[in-house]
Steps between C-alpha positions, in 0.01 A plus 500: 500500500748532213278330235274704268138516621354332193686170554371232739719423802786268406481574128805638331472776238617251232196270539242765409630577146538129423140434604378801303688380190348151530153647549541725195612200292189304603274798425652539154366157407633270229746633246361610167699236311462131570805288555652335188378157610143629534517671160613188316240273661183434301167524679172342401177692562227261603137572578361276771140440599413401855163398641434612858191450716321822592184536707273789404249694709694488827426764761726627775848635545753479216856579610694749286834383637692181433845410627670227302835327520541256215562145622716362222758602243257384232239751623760777499617414148142475371417839649817647345412350161141627510624843606742508206225394261260764627771765478586391145131529409492842673204382710331754723292475813147638516643822647709552184838421659734254328558160662841549664527267801405155627216662697371649174498150346250389765293818461493454122394135529222588745378780273489260205312239706253765618447621146443144378247435779311816409491402131393141566208611722339708223 
């Protein structure tokens, strides 16, 4: 075999560096500076209050895993907007980590709901 051992069969040596470069770009995350159009756009911070039903005193298994794919563009945009607001407010999770991802938005909301339930029961 005349191909290097670290490449899968059929892959040329040129495909590996291109994939590595793309992976490194994704890992680097967003650029430090926002685009000019994002910088010139005004944003409005809003605080929203939502009422949700919650049953207390339940026994049994509570799953620690959720897998979510947002159904609509509106859900995705709302999640993005809430994430940006929480990041702007430098919100942290109960474990002390900053809210940095859509998953953290859900964790943060659940922590706030749990805290509210604990306060309202007293």
